[in-house]
C-alpha positions in Angstrom: 22.1 -7.9 16.3 23.5 -4.2 15.3 20.5 -3.8 13.0 19.0 -0.1 12.6 16.3 0.6 14.9 12.8 0.3 13.4 11.7 3.6 14.3 15.1 5.2 13.7 15.7 8.9 12.1 19.2 9.1 10.7 21.0 12.2 11.2 21.0 14.1 7.7 24.5 13.7 6.0 26.5 17.5 6.4 26.3 18.4 3.2 22.6 18.4 3.4 21.3 18.8 7.1 23.7 21.3 8.4 24.7 24.7 6.5 27.8 25.3 4.9 28.9 28.3 6.5 27.8 26.9 10.2 30.7 29.2 11.3 29.5 32.2 9.6 28.1 35.2 11.3 24.0 35.0 12.2 22.8 37.4 9.0 24.6 35.0 6.8 23.4 31.7 8.5 20.0 33.3 8.5 20.4 33.4 4.3 21.9 30.5 3.9 18.7 28.5 3.5 17.4 30.3 1.0 20.5 30.4 -1.2 20.8 26.3 -0.6 17.5 25.8 -1.7 18.0 28.0 -5.0 21.2 25.7 -5.2 19.5 22.5 -4.8 16.2 23.0 -6.4 17.2 21.7 -9.6 18.0 18.2 -8.5 14.7 16.9 -8.1 13.7 13.3 -8.0 12.4 13.8 -11.7 16.0 13.6 -12.5 17.2 10.4 -11.7 20.8 9.0 -11.8 21.9 7.0 -14.6 21.9 3.7 -12.2 18.3 4.5 -11.3 17.2 4.8 -15.1 18.8 1.8 -15.9 17.0 -0.1 -13.3 13.7 1.8 -14.1 14.3 0.6 -18.0 15.1 -3.0 -16.8 11.9 -3.1 -14.8 10.1 -1.9 -18.2 11.8 -4.5 -20.7 11.1 -7.3 -17.9 7.3 -6.8 -18.0 7.2 -6.2 -21.9 9.0 -9.8 -22.2 7.0 -11.4 -19.7 3.3 -9.8 -20.4 3.7 -10.8 -24.0 3.5 -14.4 -23.1 1.4 -14.7 -19.9 -1.9 -13.5 -20.7 -2.1 -16.2 -23.6 -0.6 -19.1 -21.6 -3.9 -20.7 -20.2 -5.6 -20.4 -23.8 -2.4 -22.4 -25.3 -2.4 -24.9 -22.5 -6.4 -25.6 -22.9 -6.9 -24.9 -26.5 -3.4 -25.2 -28.1 -2.2 -28.6 -26.1 -5.2 -29.9 -25.2 -4.8 -29.7 -21.3 -7.7 -30.6 -19.0 -8.8 -27.7 -16.7 -7.3 -28.8 -13.3 -3.8 -29.3 -15.2 -4.2 -25.7 -16.8 -4.5 -24.7 -13.1 -1.7 -26.8 -11.8 0.9 -25.4 -14.5 -0.4 -22.1 -13.6 0.1 -22.4 -9.9 3.8 -24.1 -10.2 4.7 -21.0 -12.2 3.5 -18.5 -9.5 5.1 -21.0 -6.8 8.6 -20.9 -8.6 8.2 -17.1 -8.3 6.7 -15.8 -5.9 7.3 -18.4 -3.2 11.2 -18.5 -4.2 11.7 -14.7 -4.0 13.5 -15.1 -0.9 16.2 -17.5 -2.3 16.8 -14.6 -5.1 17.0 -12.1 -2.7 19.8 -14.0 -0.3 21.5 -15.1 -3.4 21.6 -10.8 -3.8 22.9 -10.3 -0.6 25.7 -12.8 -0.9 26.9 -12.6 -4.3 25.8 -8.9 -5.5 23.0 -8.1 -7.9 24.9 -8.4 -11.1 25.5 -11.8 -11.4 22.1 -12.8 -9.9 20.2 -10.3 -12.7 22.5 -12.1 -15.4 21.4 -15.4 -14.6 17.9 -14.8 -13.9 17.6 -13.3 -17.6 19.3 -16.3 -19.0 17.0 -18.7 -17.2 14.0 -16.7 -18.6 15.6 -16.9 -22.3 16.2 -20.8 -21.7 12.6 -20.8 -20.0 11.1 -19.1 -23.0 12.6 -21.0 -25.9 12.0 -24.3 -24.1 8.2 -23.1 -23.9 7.7 -22.1 -27.3 8.4 -25.6 -28.7 7.4 -27.6 -25.4 4.3 -30.4 -26.5 3.8 -32.5 -23.3 3.2 -31.8 -19.9 6.4 -32.4 -18.5 8.2 -30.3 -20.7 5.7 -27.2 -20.2 6.0 -27.9 -16.5 10.0 -27.6 -16.6 9.6 -24.4 -18.7 7.3 -22.4 -16.6 9.6 -23.6 -13.6 12.5 -22.0 -15.4 10.4 -18.8 -16.2 9.1 -18.9 -12.7 12.7 -18.9 -10.9 14.2 -16.7 -13.3 11.9 -14.1 -12.0 12.6 -15.0 -8.2 16.3 -14.6 -9.0 16.3 -10.7 -10.7 13.4 -9.2 -9.6 14.6 -9.1 -6.0 17.9 -8.0 -7.2 16.6 -5.3 -9.2 13.9 -4.1 -6.5 16.7 -4.2 -3.9 18.8 -2.0 -5.9 16.2 0.3 -6.6 15.5 0.7 -2.8 19.1 1.2 -1.9 19.5 3.9 -4.7 15.9 5.6 -4.0 17.8 6.1 -0.3 21.2 7.2 -1.4 19.5 9.6 -3.8 17.3 11.1 -1.0 20.3 11.5 1.0 22.6 13.1 -1.7 19.4 15.7 -3.1 16.7 15.6 -0.4 14.3 14.0 -2.8 11.9 11.8 -1.3 12.7 8.0 -1.7 9.1 7.4 -2.4 9.1 9.4 -5.9 12.1 7.3 -7.2 10.2 4.1 -6.3 7.4 5.1 -7.8 9.1 5.7 -11.3 10.4 2.3 -10.9 6.5 1.1 -10.5 5.4 3.5 -13.3 7.8 1.7 -15.7 6.8 -1.8 -14.9 3.0 -1.0 -15.6 4.0 0.6 -18.4 5.7 -2.9 -19.4 2.6 -4.7 -18.3 0.6 -2.6 -21.1 2.8 -3.2 -23.7 3.5 -6.4 -23.2 0.2 -7.8 -23.9 0.0 -5.3 -26.8 2.9 -7.0 -28.4 1.7 -10.5 -27.8 -1.6 -9.6 -29.2 0.2 -8.2 -32.5 1.9 -11.3 -32.7 -1.2 -13.3 -32.6 -3.0 -11.1 -35.0 0.1 -11.2 -37.6 -0.6 -15.3 -37.4 2.6 -15.9 -35.9 0.7 -17.8 -32.8 2.0 -18.6 -29.3 5.4 -19.8 -30.5 6.3 -16.4 -31.9 4.8 -14.4 -28.5 7.3 -17.1 -26.7 10.2 -16.1 -28.9 9.8 -12.4 -29.1 9.9 -12.4 -25.0 13.1 -14.4 -25.4 14.3 -11.9 -27.5 13.6 -9.2 -25.2 15.4 -10.5 -22.2 18.6 -11.1 -24.5 18.1 -7.7 -25.1 18.0 -7.1 -21.3 21.0 -9.7 -20.5 23.4 -7.8 -23.2 22.5 -4.6 -21.8 23.2 -5.6 -18.4 26.4 -7.3 -19.1 27.5 -4.1 -20.2 26.0 -1.3 -18.2 25.4 -3.2 -14.6 28.2 -2.3 -12.1 30.6 -5.3 -11.3 30.9 -3.7 -8.0 28.2 -3.3 -5.7 27.5 1.0 -6.1 25.4 1.7 -3.3 25.7 -0.9 -0.5 27.1 0.9 2.4 27.9 -2.0 4.9 27.9 -1.0 8.7 30.0 -2.5 11.0 28.3 -5.5 13.1 30.4 -6.4 16.3 28.4 -9.3 16.9 28.3 -10.6 13.4 32.4 -9.9 13.2 33.2 -11.8 16.4 31.2 -14.7 15.3 33.3 -15.0 12.2 36.4 -14.4 14.1 35.5 -17.6 16.0 34.6 -19.4 12.7 37.5 -22.1 11.7 37.0 -21.5 8.0 35.5 -19.6 5.2 33.0 -21.9 4.5 31.9 -21.7 8.3 32.2 -18.0 8.1 29.8 -17.6 5.0 27.3 -20.2 6.4 27.3 -18.0 9.9 26.7 -14.9 8.1 23.8 -16.3 6.1 22.1 -17.9 9.2 22.8 -14.4 10.6 20.8 -12.5 8.2 17.8 -15.1 8.0 17.7 -14.7 11.7 17.7 -10.8 11.7 15.0 -10.8 9.0 12.6 -13.1 10.4 12.9 -11.7 14.0 12.6 -8.2 13.0 8.9 -7.9 14.3 8.4 -4.3 12.5 9.5 -6.0 9.3 7.2 -9.0 9.8 4.2 -6.6 10.6 5.2 -4.8 7.1 4.9 -8.3 5.4 1.7 -8.8 7.1 0.1 -5.4 6.1 1.2 -6.0 2.2 -0.1 -9.2 2.5 -3.4 -8.0 3.0 -2.8 -5.8 -0.2 -1.9 -8.6 -2.4 -4.6 -10.9 -1.8 -6.6 -7.9 -2.8 -4.9 -7.6 -5.6 -5.4 -11.0 -6.7 -9.0 -10.5 -6.6 -8.9 -9.0 -10.2 -8.4 -12.5 -11.2 -10.6 -14.2 -8.9 -13.5 -11.8 -8.0 -13.7 -9.4 -10.8 -13.8 -11.7 -13.6 -17.1 -13.3 -11.9 -18.5 -9.5 -11.5 -17.8 -8.8 -15.0 -19.5 -12.1 -15.9 -22.5 -11.5 -13.9 -23.1 -7.8 -15.0 -22.5 -8.4 -18.5 -22.7 -12.0 -19.6 -19.6 -12.6 -20.7 -15.6 -11.5 -19.6 -14.9 -9.7 -22.9 -14.5 -6.4 -21.3 -12.1 -8.0 -18.7 -9.0 -6.9 -20.7 -10.3 -3.3 -20.8 -10.5 -3.0 -17.2 -6.8 -3.9 -16.9 -5.9 -1.6 -19.3 -7.7 1.0 -17.5 -5.6 0.0 -14.1 -2.0 0.0 -16.1 -2.9 3.3 -17.8 -3.9 4.7 -14.3 -0.5 3.8 -13.3 1.2 5.0 -16.4 -0.4 8.1 -16.1 -1.2 9.2 -12.4 1.8 7.1 -10.4 4.5 10.1 -10.3 2.2 13.2 -9.7 0.4 11.1 -7.0 3.4 9.6 -5.1 5.2 13.3 -5.5 2.5 14.9 -4.0 2.3 12.3 -1.1 6.1 12.1 -0.8 6.3 15.7 0.1 2.9 15.8 2.4 2.4 12.8 4.0 4.8 10.1 5.8 5.3 6.8 4.5 3.0 4.8 7.2 0.2 7.5 6.4 0.7 6.5 2.5 0.3 2.9 3.5 -2.6 3.0 5.7 -4.2 5.4 3.3 -4.0 3.1 0.5 -4.9 0.0 2.0 -8.1 2.1 3.0 -8.7 3.0 -0.2 -8.4 -0.6 -1.3 -11.0 -1.4 0.8 -13.0 1.3 0.0 -13.0 -0.3 -3.5 -14.7 -3.2 -2.8 -17.2 -1.9 -0.6 -18.4 0.3 -3.1 -19.2 -2.8 -5.7 -22.6 -3.6 -4.1 -23.1 0.3 -3.5 -22.5 1.4 -7.2 -25.3 1.2 -9.4 -25.2 -0.6 -12.5 -23.8 1.9 -15.2 -23.4 1.4 -19.0 -23.2 -2.1 -19.8 -22.9 -3.2 -16.4 -19.1 -2.2 -15.9 -19.7 0.7 -13.3 -19.2 -1.6 -9.8 -16.3 -3.6 -11.7 -14.6 -0.1 -13.1 -15.0 1.4 -9.7 -13.3 -1.1 -7.9 -10.6 -1.2 -10.3 -9.8 2.5 -10.1 -10.2 2.8 -6.4 -7.9 -0.7 -6.0 -5.3 0.9 -8.6 -5.6 4.5 -6.6 -4.7 2.5 -3.2 -1.7 0.4 -5.2 -0.5 3.9 -6.3 -0.3 5.1 -2.7 0.9 2.3 -0.7 3.4 0.1 -2.8 6.3 2.8 -2.8 5.4 3.5 0.5 5.9 -0.3 1.6 9.0 -0.7 -0.4 10.2 2.5 1.1 10.0 1.6 4.5 12.0 -1.8 3.9 15.3 0.1 4.4 14.3 2.0 7.8 13.4 -1.6 9.3 16.5 -4.0 8.1 20.3 -3.5 7.8 21.8 -2.7 4.7 23.5 -6.1 4.0 20.0 -8.0 4.5 18.1 -5.5 2.1 17.9 -8.3 -0.8 16.9 -10.9 1.7 14.3 -8.8 3.1 12.9 -7.4 -0.2 12.5 -11.2 -1.5 11.2 -11.9 1.9 8.5 -9.3 1.5 7.2 -11.2 -1.7 7.5 -14.7 -0.3 5.5 -14.0 2.8 2.7 -12.0 0.6 3.2 -14.9 -1.8 2.2 -17.4 0.8 -0.7 -15.4 2.0 -2.3 -15.2 -1.3 -2.2 -18.9 -1.6 -3.9 -19.2 1.6 -6.1 -16.2 0.7 -7.4 -17.2 -2.5 -8.8 -20.3 -1.4 -10.5 -18.9 1.3 -11.9 -16.1 -0.8 -12.7 -18.6 -3.9 -15.4 -20.2 -1.4 -16.9 -16.7 -0.8 -17.7 -16.9 -4.5 -20.9 -18.3 -4.1 -21.8 -16.4 -1.1 -24.6 -13.4 -1.4 -22.6 -10.5 -2.9 -23.4 -8.0 0.2 -21.6 -10.7 2.5 -18.5 -11.3 -0.1 -17.7 -7.6 -1.0 -17.8 -7.2 2.6 -15.4 -9.7 3.7 -13.0 -8.6 1.1 -13.1 -5.0 2.2 -12.1 -6.5 5.7 -9.1 -7.6 4.3 -7.1 -4.6 3.5 -8.6 -2.9 6.5 -6.7 -5.4 8.3 -3.8 -4.7 6.8 -4.3 -0.8 7.3 -4.8 -1.7 11.5 -1.3 -3.9 11.1 0.5 -0.8 9.3 -0.7 1.7 11.7 1.8 0.1 14.2 4.5 0.6 11.7 7.5 3.3 12.4 6.5 6.4 10.4 9.2 6.2 8.1 10.9 9.1 6.0 9.5 11.8 4.2 9.9 14.6 1.7 8.8 17.3 4.3 11.6 15.8 7.1 14.4 18.4 8.0 17.2 18.3 5.5 14.6 17.6 2.5 12.6 20.6 2.8 15.0 22.5 0.1 13.7 20.4 -2.8 10.1 20.2 -2.0 7.6 21.1 -4.2 
């Protein structure tokens, strides 16, 4: 396998890492860094390329359309359609599985066909799913609709996320701006959509439109996304730089036909990704974060109910989390990208998440009894803002470029499987004494931090060749 070494340090391109006047006398060479810094300083990560802006707006629109519907789905199934509680849980679980569990399929298709057709197909499926759900009245039709909605995300999300990672790497090479800052912009756009979407759904419900109006509004958002990407998304992959792979080329040359060669390419990519030990360690470390994040839907509601006697304040805590990301993600990532390595950001973020769980039994009850829950939300969100861009930024360092879509999907799928297992295990802790429960929950991200500490350091903004744009 001719994949990049996990701990590689790529030489900077000639126009970034080496002075343009390398043959000039020593005084001129000494003054070159200052002049180059002055020339390049305006090209910061805060000025993304048009393609990066398209990807960020895509993530914003995806989440607006999705969260205009999702928060109200359980209530619609239970109160509107009269489903039993276990059936509501089954439907929601199927949606999660068809999305998170199948990310690896969307990633593999992205590597095979490129991001554009996969994104367009995902948008078309999401429009169909929302339209179907708006009028679904039986269990079977609801299940089909939510499977379409989930699989749509399993298609377009890995395609968009892998393109964001590729473009972030290229932007880093071209301008020296750390890739983590670009990926933070992507995350902040998604969180802004997650904040706006429920407000749109609530407004429609208050105006008397009901759940059907929310579904149709979500479908309209995705119609706009589909039209915009059909027009603006490049037909050819604008970023992918396929490096030579002698082993793959030899296998393909020996294959008797195109179908066999395509199958061999697919097997080679899957084998390269799922035998890549550093990448699998990253998946496990990231799983520790996602298992912890899932406690916002499992343990946090129990804590809010215990503290206040109702779950009415839960929405405010979710709004607090989204606002923190929207306001603080870019400044925090700008700081971390220039001062600490990606591995350090990943380890630190997981440790902060662990501190959030440890703080719950130690925090005195504040006004309304919400202070422990608020402390958990704030610390978990701060940890998320540190570790998510760092984890995504490490993926291109651990796998070959032609496998980036598959690896991006695999990161979510492996983590999704861990969440399924972890949710069952942590759910069993809900009746345990509070100190025991929160101590065990804090141990999960700490274990992830220990695994992350074994990963390669990764590239950061203060590496040689990027120093000119720091600040």
